N, C-alpha and C positions, 0 to 999 in steps of 0.2 A: 602628837606631837609635836626612837620615835615613839616610845611609849604608849603614851595617849594619842597619837596620830593627830597633829596639828593641821588646822585647816588648810594651810598651803600642800602638807604633804599628801591630804585626802584628794585634793585637786590635783597634785601631781598622778595619782596612783588611778584617779576617773579617769583622765585623761590616756592613758592606756587602754580604755575599751569606748567602742565608738557610743557616743551620747551629743545628743540634742540638749537645747533649753526646754524648760516647760514652759508650756503656752499660756500660764496661767502664772499671775503674779502672788508672791508668797505674803500672806498674811500674818505680819507680826503680832505678840503676843506681848503683853504690857508685863512688865517686870520691875519690881519695885531694888531698891537697894537693899533693903533687907533680906529678897529671896535671892540676889545675885551672891550674897556671901554663903548662900548654900553651896556652892560650888567649891566650897574650899578643901572636898573630900578629892578634888583632882591635883592637890597642892604635893609635887613631889617628883620622885623621877619614877618612868614606865619604861618596860620593856613590851613593847608590840611584837604579835606572832599572824603572819597570815597564810593562804594557801601557797604551796609550793615549798615551804620551807623561809617565807620572808621573815626576816627579823628588823626591827627597829626600834630605836630608843626615843623617848620625848622628855621632855619636863615639864610641868606647869607650876604657876606661883601667882598668887596673888598682888598686885602692886599696889594696889590701893582699895578702896569701896567700889570701886566702877570698872575698874582695868584686870584683868588679868594678863599673863603673857604666856606665849606657849613658846617651846623650842625644840627643835628637833636636833640631833644630835649624829656624831658618824659613825660610835659604836658605844659599846657598853664602858668606855672609861668617863664618858661623859664630859670628854678633854675640848671637841670641835664644835662648834655649832654649824650647822649645816644649811638651816632656815628657822626664823621665826616667826609667830603672828602675836596679835590681838585681839583678844575681844573684850568689847567693851559695850557697857553700859551707858547709854548715851538719849535723855529726854526719852527713857521707858522702854527704850529697844533696844535690844543686845543684838551687837553685830560681830561680823569677823571677816576678815579681808578688805579689799579696797572696794571706795565706793563709786562708781553706784555697781560694780559687780563686789561680790563674794557672796556673804551669807548673811542672814536675818535669824533671829530663834522664834520660832512657829509654835512651840512646846516648850513649857519650864514647869518639873517638878521636882527640883531640886535632885533627885535620882535621877532622870531622865529629859535630858535636853536634845530639841528636834533642830537643827541649822538646814533651812531651805535655802537655793540660792537664788541670786538675787541677778539681774542684768544678762549677761552670756553666760555665766555660770551654769555649768550643765549637769551638774550634780550636787548631791544635800548629803546631809550625814546625820545621826544620832548617837548619842552618848547615853551608856548605862548604866549607872552600876551596880555592881553584882554585890560586893562588899567590900570592907576597909582596904582590900590589897588587890581586889580586881575589877575592871569595867568592858565592856564591849564597847566599840565604834563599827555602826554599821553604814558603810557608804552604797547608798543608791543614787541610780540613774535610769532614765530611760533610752533603749540603744535604738540606733535606726530605724529597724523593724516596727518602731514602738512599744515595744516588750519592755516590762517592769525589770530590771537586776538589781542585785545588790550581792554585797560583799562584806563579813564580819572581821574585825580584828579582834583578838585576846589582849586585856590589858593587864601585864600583874606587874605592882610594884617592885622597885628597886630598891634594897636597900632598909631602913627603918626611920 
């Protein structure tokens, strides 16, 4: 988000673990404007939890037919934004983060979205819908020894 774990929040969390960029360039998947609208399930406020009692708050909203906005919040009051990010559909590709770094979508099923790293970004993540009020954000990276690593965050809708 930080209930949904925004790409900027994910990047921060990944920075806490040693990682190296992927040697392969991510291959984007084509996404239509109709497919992009299937992420409406993410709209709203979210509470995220992770290892060691980590709690964070995020919100997501569709801005228009090709742009979604994510915000990280300081606490459960959703009064002070600490970060924001844009998920954008442009020329058939969905990206998040600054170009040429950031993320590009390499899998899109409506309920599961995989963001792979671009440029010097070292981690990727997967958003997977569980039901109307829950989803998971899985952060993945390769550590300095070349071993695949991952961390899963549980996201729960806040309010109605």
